[in-house]
N, C-alpha and C positions, 0 to 999 in steps of 0.2 A: 481583299489578302491578291496579293501578285500570283500568277500560276504561273510557273516556270515549264518552259518546254526544257525538256532532258536533252543532254546531246546525244545521249543513245538513239534519241527518238531521230534526229539529222542526219544520222550517217547514210543515210540512204541520197542525201540532198547532197553531202558533201564526198561520196564515193570518187567522181570522176576527177576528183582534183588532191585526193589521198597523196599525199609526200611531197606538195609542192609548198611548202611553208619554205620560206628562204630568210636567213640573214637579215638582221636589221643595219642598214647601211647608215654609216657616221655623214653627220651633217656638216658641211664648212662652215666655218666663221664668220658671220657677216662684219661689215666695216659700221663705224661709227656714226657716218653720215647720214645724214635724216634731208625730207624735204618735204612738203606741200605739194599737194593735189591742186592743180588748176584746168580748168575746162580750157582747151583751146581755141583759138579762131579758127570759121569753117563748120560744114556741116555736120562731120565728126567729133564725138567729145571727146579727147586727149588728155590723157593726165599729165600735165609739163613736169619734168624734173628739173630740179635744181641744181649748184653744183658748175662741174666740168660740161654738163649738156650732154655725156654718153649716159644712154639708156638701152633698156633693155624691152622691146617693144613686142605686145601681147595682143589679142583681139579677143574681144567681148561681142558676142553674137548671138543676141535673143530677141523675144519679141516684145515690143515696146509698145505698138500698137496691135489692136484685133484682139481677136477672140482670147487668146492665151495672153495678154497681156497682163490680165489679172491674177497669176502664176510668177508670170516670167520677170518683172520687174523686180518682184522682192530677189529675187535670185542674183540680177545684175547687183541689188546693193549687197549681198553679202560678198560677191567676190569682190567689189570696191574696197568693199573694208578689209578685207584679206590682202589687197594690196596695198591699201595705205599702210595699214599695220607693221607690214614686208617692209616699204620703204622706209616708216620711221624708224625699223632697227637696224637699216643702213643698207635695204633693198638686196640685190642679190649679185653674187660673185664680186661686190663693189659699187653694182651699179645698179640705180632706180630701175623699178618697171615702168612703163611709160605705153595706158591702155589707149586702142582705139577700141569705138564701142560703134557697133552697127545693128540696126533693126531688122529684123527679119519679118515683120508686120503680120505674123503668123501666116504668113505665106511662102508655101515649100520653095520654088520657085527662085522667091525672093533670098531665102536663106544661102542658095547654093550661088547665086548669084553674089552676096557678099562676104560667102566664104571664099571666092575667088577674088576677089578686091582685096580682101585684107590679106591671102595670103603674095599674091600677083604685085599688088601698088604697094600695101603699105609694107609688106615685108616683115609681119608679123614672126617670131618665133615657134609661138604656138598659139590656139584658140580656145578658150572656154566658152562653150555654147551650146546652145539647143533644149528642148524640152522635150517635144511630142515625137517619138519613131518617126512621123512621116516626118517631120526637119532633118533629122538624125539619117535619114534615107536620104534624102536629096540631097547632102551635103558628103555624105560618105563618098559615091566617087569623086570628088572634088578633090578629098584628103588623100587617098589610096591614090589616084594617078599622079598627084604631083609628090608622094611621098610626104604628107605631112601629118601636123600630129592637133587632135582634136581632145581634150576633156570633157566628158558629156556627165553632167549633174544628178540624172532623173532615172528613179527605178525605171524598168522597162521589160519587155515578153522574153528578151533572151534570144537564142536562136541565133545570133549573130558573136563572132569574136574576131575582131578590123585590128590588122598591127597598127592599124593609125589612128586608134579611140583608145581613149584611157577610161573606163566606166565607173564611177565615183558612185551612183544609186546601186537601187538592189538589182539583182537578179530574178527570176522566178521562183527561185527557192531558199531567197532569202525574204521574201515579202508575198509571194499569190498563194504559191503553196503552201505556208505554214498557215498562212489565213483562212484557205479551205478547212483544214486538218482543226483549227480552231471553232471555226463556226460546226461541226461535223458534230463535235463533241461537246458544244454549249449551247448551240442554237435550233438544231434541225438538220432534216437530210434532203428535203427538197429546193431547190438553189433555181432562182429566174436570173436569166445573167442580161445586163443592161449598157451597153458602152457608145460608146462615138464610135464613128465608121471610119477607122482608119486600121494600120496595122496592128499598132501596140492592144486595142481594145479586143480586137478579132484573134490575134493570137492567144493574150493570154485566156481566151473564154475557150479555145482550142487545149489550152494546157487543163485547164478546171476540169473540162467535159470530160478527159481522157483521167485527170485526176479521181473524180465524184464516181465513174463507172468504175476504177479500181479499188474505190473504197467502201461502195455500199450507198453513195448517195445517188441524187435524180435531178440532173435538169430538167424543169418542167417548161423554159418556156428561155428564148434569148431574141432579142431585139435592140438597134443602131440607131443614132441619130446622126444626120452630118454634122461636123465640129462646129458648134458656134447654133446651131439650130435649136429652139427653145420650144418647138411643140409637141411637149413630155405627155398632155393627155391621154392620143393613143395608146404608149406604153405602158401607162398607170391604167386603162382599163384592161390592158391586156395583163399584166402584174395580177390583177384581181381576179380576172379570170383563170386564170393558173393558178393562185394560190387563195382559193375563197375564205380559206382557214387560216392563213396566214402562214411563211418561209421566207427565206433568206432572200434577200437582195442582194445582188453581188457588182458591186458597181464600178465602172469603168469610164466614166463620162469623163472628160476632160474641159477645161475653158466654160464661158459662161452658161453653158446646157445646166450645170450643176445648181446652177441659181433658180431655176424655172423646176429643177426636179425637186430638191428640196421643198419648197415652197408649194409644188403643185402634191407633192404626197401628204403633206402637214395635211392641206385643206380639202385633199379624199379624205381621213379620218384613218390615214394609215399610220400607227403611231410603233413606234420603235420595241416595242411589248409584243407583235404581233409578227410585224416586219423590220426586223431588225436589215438596216443597209452598210453594209460592209464597202468602204470602198480603198481603193488605193493609186487615187490622185485629188485626195481631197485633204487638207493638212490644216495647219492653224489661220494658214492667210485667208484659204476660201472661206471658214467657217466665220472668220472677222465680215470678210467681202458680203456673203453669201445672209447669214445672218444667224448668229448661236442658238435662235429660239425655236430654230428650222431644225438643226441636228443634234439637239440634247439628248442623248441615249444612243445614237447612232455609232458606228463602229470607224475606224482608219487602222489600214497594217503600214506600220513602217517600221523604220530601222532608228529614227529621232525623234523626239517630240519635246515640247521646252519645258514639260514637266520631268525631265530624265536626271535625277538627283545624282550631281556629281561635282567636285572643283571644277574640271574644265566647262562642262555646262555653263554653271551660275556664272562663270567670269565671260563667256562668252554671250552670253544675253544680254549681263548688264551692260558691256559693251557695246553690242549692236543696240540697244536702246540709247545710252546715249550719244551716238553716233545718230540715229533717226529716229528717235521720239520716243518717248514711256509709253504711247500705248501701240508702238510695233509690236508686234510678233516675229518668233523663229518657227521655222518647220524645216521638216527632212530635206527638201530639196535646197534649202538657203544653207544647210548643214550641208550638205554634201558638193555643192560648191564652193563653199567659204576653205572646206579641206582639199579640194583637190589643188586648189593653188597654192598651197602649203605642200602639198606633195609632191607637184611639179617642182617648187623651190628647190624641195631637198632635192632630188633627182637631178636639179642642175648641177648644184652646187657639191653632188656626191661625183658628178662627171668633170665637172670643171668647165664647162663649156654650156652653150645655147645649143652645139649641134646635136640636131633632131635623132640619130640614129644611139650616137651616146647619152643623150638623158634617157631614150625609151630602154636599155639596159640597165641604166643605173634606177630604175624606178621601180624594178622590183624588189619586193622585200623590205619596201621603203615603209616606217611604220609611224604614224602619228597618235597623240594623244587626243582622241577628237571629241569633242562637247557629246555624244553619240556615245563614246567608248571606246578603246584603242580598234585602229585600224591596220589591215597591214596589204600594201598592191600585191597582188598576187600574179603567178608569169601567165596568166588567161587577161591578164589586164582589168582583172575587178578587185575589187577589195571585198576580204573578211568584213562582216557585218553582224551587229543584235538585230535579232529580230523581235520587235516590240507589235504588240496591238494593244491600242487603246479607244476608250468611251468618252463621248465629249461630255464633257459634265456644263454645271451651271454659270459659268465664265468664260465658255469659250475654249477653253484649253483641256487636253485629253486625260483623264485617269489612263495610267498604264495599268491593263487588266491581265496584260501576261507578256513575258519576257523569256528569250535563252538565256542559260547560265553564260553565256559569252558570247563572242565573234562566231558565224558560221560561215563556212568558206566557201564561195560562190562558183555555181555549175550555170557556165552558159549555156550547153546545149542541154534540153531540157528532157528526163530522164523518163516522163509521163508518155511523152509523144513517140509512137513507135517508131518515127525515121531519124529521132537521134539519141535513141538511149544507147549507152554504151559509147557515145561520143565525149569528146573534152578537147581541152585546147591548152597549149602553151606555147607561147612564142619564144622563149628560152632557148627551145630547142629549135632547130630550124628544120630538123626532119620531120617533127612534129605538128608546128605552127598553127593555126587556126580551127583547125578539127581533124581530128585523128581519133581512132577506136583506142580503147583502153584494153589492154588483155585482161581479159577472165570476165571483162564487166558482163 
């Protein structure tokens, strides 16, 4: 039976954004023209548009090689499917979407170089891209200095609210914090924190430690691996020493490190009954590639799972499999990537132009009937999302063991970390902007 988080319980997560709900923006009607995608000649893969040759050009920037390719290539598939669907329905403002694809290669300086290329040489009107916070932090100065627009699809650590980024993954109060609450209620109070050694895991663990201290939990250990490193034996040894009788492992490893971690965890006899792992970067695709036999019984916190029961999700899963094969799975970052293309489309049609400033303003309040459930873009550039916790089952998919009753408003500035308690973000008000103090907080 699903254990639902009450909405009252989430008031502390949403208090900094209370009162920011916006009206639904109307969408323009697409034209009747259709086109098929085809790769262009040359080094970049570009979707060629038919008809009169007029297109709206966008960028796709993800890791197609390196340690993060295990996760990011599927996000690209989701973005391309959205573009194909939109083009088949008539495009945007009567024009077809043309995409220019670049490989960040799991290398942060490369992400910045490719972002500059997409903006300056390819003259795209927006970019859909990045996975790791390290890649997002690398491109952030590029988008801000050029006053351009990035749509970012992955859950992250918060503590950021840029005018030039729209975030369609979870803020910490929509993933990390409710996962900790659920674990405290259902799995134990002693936590060992393990993550990849970059900004997201370290900031996430800072939040978790503050939350545990506030709620009576204990952090018994904390350790990190360089991104892509598979030497996990020393960490597993530390976990066993710190939790000799079992306990919670909170996992923010990314990329190939997860393959070695779960295989060696099982090899050390650390089963999910005594050592339940809660992951925030392992979803259906990672389970498929790691091997479900190594993850059965462990947990993940997301806003979307393939097993969400709704007509919108049933259609999306069927459409994705029809496009890419019955053996493929969907997951949360893919779904967030898919819906961000549609949210951008709606904002462009509401604005009646691809002008970045106009699209940014039109994005506020955009709603979409997403596979995860209804979502709304807030003036803090994050979307309201349902929170779910899943447990890996025998077929490699997730049983949803807990869910909020509906979407939770995003809180980019964390309300457990002392330096950011009481702060919020509102780009619809120039006097507030990316970080302001909420009165009475």
